[in-house]
C-alpha positions as CSV (number, residue, x, y, z in Angstrom):
1,M,21.0,-17.7,9.9
2,N,17.7,-17.5,8.8
3,D,16.5,-16.8,11.8
4,Y,14.4,-13.2,11.8
5,V,10.8,-12.6,11.3
6,I,9.4,-10.5,8.3
7,F,7.2,-7.7,9.6
8,T,4.8,-5.2,7.9
9,D,1.6,-3.0,9.0
10,S,-2.0,-3.6,7.5
11,A,-1.5,-0.3,4.7
12,C,0.5,-2.8,2.3
13,D,-3.4,-4.2,1.8
14,I,-2.3,-7.9,1.7
15,P,-5.3,-9.8,3.0
16,E,-4.8,-11.0,6.6
17,E,-5.1,-14.8,5.8
18,T,-2.1,-13.9,3.1
19,L,0.5,-12.4,5.5
20,R,-0.7,-15.6,8.0
21,E,0.1,-17.8,5.0
22,W,3.5,-16.0,4.1
23,G,4.5,-15.8,7.7
24,V,4.6,-12.1,8.1
25,G,3.9,-10.3,11.5
26,Y,1.8,-7.3,11.0
27,Q,0.1,-4.7,13.0
28,S,-3.2,-2.9,11.8
29,L,-4.0,0.8,11.4
30,T,-7.1,1.9,12.7
31,Y,-10.2,4.1,11.4
32,T,-13.6,5.5,13.0
33,F,-16.7,7.0,11.2
34,E,-17.5,10.3,12.2
35,G,-20.2,10.1,14.8
36,D,-19.5,6.5,15.7
37,P,-17.3,6.3,18.7
38,R,-15.9,2.5,18.0
39,E,-12.4,2.1,16.3
40,Y,-12.2,-0.5,13.6
41,S,-8.9,-2.3,12.1
42,N,-7.9,-2.1,9.0
43,Y,-9.0,-5.8,8.3
44,E,-12.3,-5.8,10.7
45,L,-15.2,-4.8,9.0
46,P,-15.7,-6.6,5.5
47,Y,-14.3,-4.5,2.7
48,P,-17.7,-4.2,0.8
49,E,-19.6,-2.9,3.9
50,F,-17.0,-0.3,4.3
51,Y,-17.5,1.0,0.7
52,D,-21.1,0.7,1.0
53,R,-21.2,3.0,4.4
54,V,-18.8,5.4,2.3
55,R,-20.7,5.8,-1.0
56,K,-23.7,6.4,1.8
57,G,-22.0,9.3,3.2
58,G,-19.8,7.6,5.9
59,V,-16.6,9.6,6.6
60,A,-13.9,7.7,8.0
61,R,-10.8,8.8,9.8
62,T,-7.9,6.9,9.9
63,A,-5.2,6.4,12.7
64,A,-1.5,5.2,12.3
65,V,0.1,2.2,14.6
66,S,1.5,3.8,17.8
67,A,4.8,3.1,18.7
68,G,3.4,1.0,22.2
69,V,1.6,-1.2,19.5
70,F,4.8,-1.7,18.0
71,K,6.8,-2.4,20.8
72,D,4.3,-4.9,22.4
73,A,4.6,-7.3,19.2
74,F,8.1,-6.6,18.3
75,E,9.1,-7.8,22.1
76,E,7.3,-11.2,21.7
77,V,9.6,-12.0,18.7
78,L,12.4,-10.6,20.2
79,R,11.9,-13.2,23.3
80,Q,11.9,-15.8,20.9
81,G,15.4,-15.2,20.0
82,Q,14.6,-13.8,16.5
83,D,15.1,-10.7,14.5
84,I,13.0,-8.7,12.9
85,L,12.9,-6.7,9.6
86,Y,10.2,-4.4,9.1
87,I,8.7,-3.2,5.9
88,G,6.7,-0.5,6.4
89,F,4.0,2.3,5.0
90,S,5.3,5.4,3.3
91,S,6.6,8.3,6.2
92,G,5.0,10.7,3.6
93,L,1.6,9.6,4.3
94,S,1.7,8.2,7.8
95,T,3.6,8.1,11.3
96,T,3.5,4.3,11.3
97,C,6.9,3.7,9.8
98,N,8.5,6.0,12.4
99,S,6.5,4.1,15.4
100,A,8.0,1.3,14.5
101,E,11.5,3.0,14.6
102,I,10.9,4.4,18.0
103,A,9.9,1.0,19.1
104,A,12.9,-0.6,17.5
105,E,15.2,1.8,18.9
106,E,13.9,1.4,22.7
107,L,13.9,-2.4,22.4
108,L,17.2,-2.6,21.4
109,E,18.6,-1.0,24.5
110,K,16.9,-4.0,26.4
111,Y,17.9,-6.5,23.9
112,P,21.6,-5.4,22.7
113,D,22.2,-9.0,20.9
114,R,19.2,-8.9,18.7
115,K,18.6,-7.0,15.4
116,I,15.5,-4.9,14.3
117,R,15.9,-3.2,10.9
118,C,13.2,-0.8,10.1
119,V,12.6,-0.1,5.9
120,D,10.5,3.0,5.0
121,T,9.3,1.9,1.5
122,R,7.8,5.4,0.8
123,G,4.9,3.1,-0.8
124,A,1.1,2.6,0.1
125,S,-1.5,0.3,-0.3
126,A,-0.3,-3.2,-2.4
127,G,3.0,-1.2,-3.8
128,F,4.6,-1.9,-0.6
129,G,2.5,-5.1,-0.3
130,L,4.4,-6.3,-3.7
131,L,7.6,-5.3,-1.9
132,V,6.7,-7.8,1.3
133,Y,6.0,-10.5,-1.4
134,M,9.5,-10.0,-2.7
135,A,10.8,-9.9,0.7
136,V,9.2,-13.3,1.4
137,E,10.2,-14.8,-1.9
138,K,13.8,-13.6,-0.9
139,K,14.0,-15.3,2.4
140,K,12.6,-18.4,1.1
141,T,15.8,-18.6,-1.0
142,G,17.6,-18.7,2.5
143,A,18.7,-14.8,2.3
144,S,19.8,-13.1,5.5
145,L,17.9,-10.3,7.1
146,E,20.6,-7.9,5.7
147,E,20.3,-9.3,2.1
148,V,16.7,-9.0,2.2
149,E,16.8,-5.7,3.6
150,Q,19.0,-4.6,0.9
151,L,16.8,-5.9,-1.5
152,M,14.0,-3.4,-0.5
153,L,16.3,-0.3,-0.2
154,D,17.5,-1.3,-3.9
155,S,13.9,-1.8,-5.2
156,R,11.8,0.9,-3.1
157,F,12.5,3.5,-6.2
158,H,11.9,1.4,-8.6
159,L,8.2,0.7,-7.6
160,C,5.9,2.4,-9.2
161,H,2.5,3.3,-7.9
162,W,0.2,4.9,-10.7
163,F,-3.6,4.8,-9.9
164,T,-6.7,6.9,-10.5
165,V,-9.9,7.6,-8.7
166,E,-13.6,7.7,-9.6
167,D,-14.8,10.6,-7.4
168,L,-12.7,13.6,-6.7
169,V,-14.3,14.9,-3.2
170,Y,-12.1,11.9,-1.3
171,L,-9.0,14.0,-2.6
172,K,-10.5,17.3,-1.9
173,R,-11.0,15.7,1.6
174,G,-7.3,14.9,2.2
175,G,-6.4,18.5,0.7
176,R,-4.8,17.1,-2.5
177,I,-6.8,19.0,-4.6
178,S,-9.2,22.3,-4.3
179,A,-12.9,22.1,-3.5
180,A,-13.4,24.5,-7.1
181,T,-11.4,21.6,-8.7
182,A,-13.5,18.7,-7.2
183,F,-16.3,20.3,-8.4
184,V,-15.5,21.2,-11.9
185,G,-13.9,17.9,-12.6
186,N,-16.6,15.7,-11.2
187,M,-19.1,17.8,-13.7
188,L,-16.8,17.4,-16.8
189,S,-15.8,13.8,-15.9
190,F,-12.3,14.6,-15.6
191,K,-10.4,11.4,-13.8
192,P,-6.9,12.1,-12.5
193,V,-4.1,9.6,-13.1
194,L,-1.5,10.1,-9.7
195,H,1.4,8.4,-8.8
196,M,4.0,8.3,-5.5
197,D,7.1,10.3,-5.7
198,D,10.4,8.9,-4.2
199,P,9.6,10.8,-0.9
200,G,6.5,9.0,-0.6
201,H,4.0,11.6,-1.5
202,L,1.2,11.3,-3.7
203,I,1.4,13.4,-6.7
204,N,-1.1,14.4,-9.3
205,M,0.6,14.1,-12.5
206,F,-2.4,14.7,-15.3
207,K,-5.9,14.3,-15.9
208,V,-7.9,12.5,-18.4
209,R,-11.5,12.6,-19.5
210,G,-13.5,9.6,-18.5
211,R,-13.1,6.5,-16.8
212,K,-11.8,4.6,-19.9
213,A,-9.5,7.1,-20.6
214,S,-8.0,6.8,-17.0
215,L,-7.6,2.6,-17.5
216,E,-5.8,3.4,-20.8
217,A,-3.6,5.7,-19.2
218,L,-2.1,3.4,-16.4
219,A,-2.0,0.6,-19.0
220,D,0.2,3.3,-21.2
221,K,2.2,3.9,-18.2
222,Y,3.1,0.7,-17.6
223,G,4.7,0.2,-21.2
224,E,6.6,3.2,-20.8
225,L,8.2,2.5,-17.5
226,A,8.0,-1.4,-16.6
227,L,11.7,-2.9,-16.2
228,D,10.2,-6.1,-17.7
229,K,6.7,-5.9,-19.7
230,A,5.9,-9.7,-20.0
231,N,7.4,-11.5,-17.1
232,G,7.6,-8.7,-14.5
233,T,5.4,-8.9,-10.8
234,V,2.2,-6.7,-10.9
235,F,-0.3,-6.3,-8.5
236,I,-3.6,-4.2,-8.6
237,S,-5.2,-3.1,-5.9
238,H,-9.1,-1.5,-6.1
239,G,-11.6,0.4,-4.2
240,D,-14.9,-2.2,-4.6
241,C,-14.4,-2.1,-8.4
242,R,-13.3,-5.3,-9.4
243,A,-14.6,-5.3,-12.6
244,D,-12.2,-2.4,-13.8
245,A,-9.5,-3.9,-11.9
246,E,-10.1,-7.1,-14.2
247,K,-10.5,-4.9,-17.3
248,L,-7.1,-3.4,-16.6
249,A,-5.5,-6.5,-16.4
250,G,-6.8,-7.8,-19.6
251,M,-5.3,-4.4,-21.1
252,L,-2.0,-5.5,-19.5
253,K,-2.1,-9.0,-20.7
254,D,-3.4,-7.8,-24.6
255,R,-1.0,-5.1,-24.9
256,Y,2.5,-6.5,-23.4
257,G,1.8,-10.1,-22.5
258,A,1.5,-9.1,-18.8
259,D,0.0,-11.7,-16.1
260,V,-1.0,-9.9,-13.0
261,D,0.0,-11.6,-9.9
262,R,-2.6,-10.2,-7.2
263,I,-5.7,-8.3,-7.6
264,V,-6.6,-6.8,-3.7
265,Y,-9.1,-4.7,-2.4
266,V,-7.7,-1.1,-1.3
267,G,-8.5,-1.6,2.7
268,P,-10.3,1.0,4.4
269,V,-7.3,3.0,6.1
270,I,-6.1,3.7,2.3
271,G,-9.5,4.0,0.8
272,A,-10.6,6.6,3.7
273,H,-8.7,8.9,1.5
274,S,-9.0,7.2,-1.9
275,G,-12.5,6.6,-2.2
276,P,-14.7,3.8,-4.0
277,G,-13.4,3.4,-7.4
278,T,-9.9,4.0,-6.6
279,L,-8.0,1.6,-9.4
280,A,-4.0,1.3,-8.6
281,L,-1.4,-0.5,-10.6
282,F,2.1,-1.4,-9.1
283,F,5.2,-2.7,-10.9
284,L,8.9,-2.5,-10.9
285,G,9.9,0.3,-13.5
286,K,13.0,2.2,-14.5
287,E,12.0,4.9,-12.4
288,R,8.9,5.8,-10.1
């Protein structure tokens, strides 16, 4: 019986209206700006406005979804007699997925006849947004909760996350690189190319010189790893640099005949740690 709800969180960077259109439930991570007591949900502030504040020196601090928030949201679904498949943000970067698991455990004591399954995608941004999309498409075929869950488990370690950033200061703040490396790298226009490993951590793989070279490196990685270069599902997310996202999409089309399915913003919760100018490419590959 196809009576279950796919649930996720806003770190998937799929627009709110799209999640509603897909029939996907979601909860939002939040952030605050230093010196501003107001807490924003990931979808609340228009993304160009968020990035404008960051470019002007605003420092955003992020917060995971709590177990209590998940519990309230999940219980609404359970009361309606439906089960839940939660597809969540990497436990290597956030406690959000763990909060969902805690909420599920508590609720199943109260609703022993219902199912709540939680999948830690070990992914971020439109990377695990791509998995949510796959889950929605699979459900449309009449697949059971267990079948969709298995698809997520089978696919998550083939989900490639390759990305680059424009300014190294944001990776420095997050402890990904040292202050000296950030200073020298920005001075020499070095651009790191990073990916996400199987445990769901961001790993600095190599660096190139200049923005154009970093985009070419992402396209090279697609050619090296993609399972289906011409017809596979491809998502791109960007930190307020749509022109670069479209340029990368053009490279993939010219080199491999690939059509990019979605270009979306890197939302504030991810963008707070990667900064304006982040560009990320997501696809299914032979390995991560």
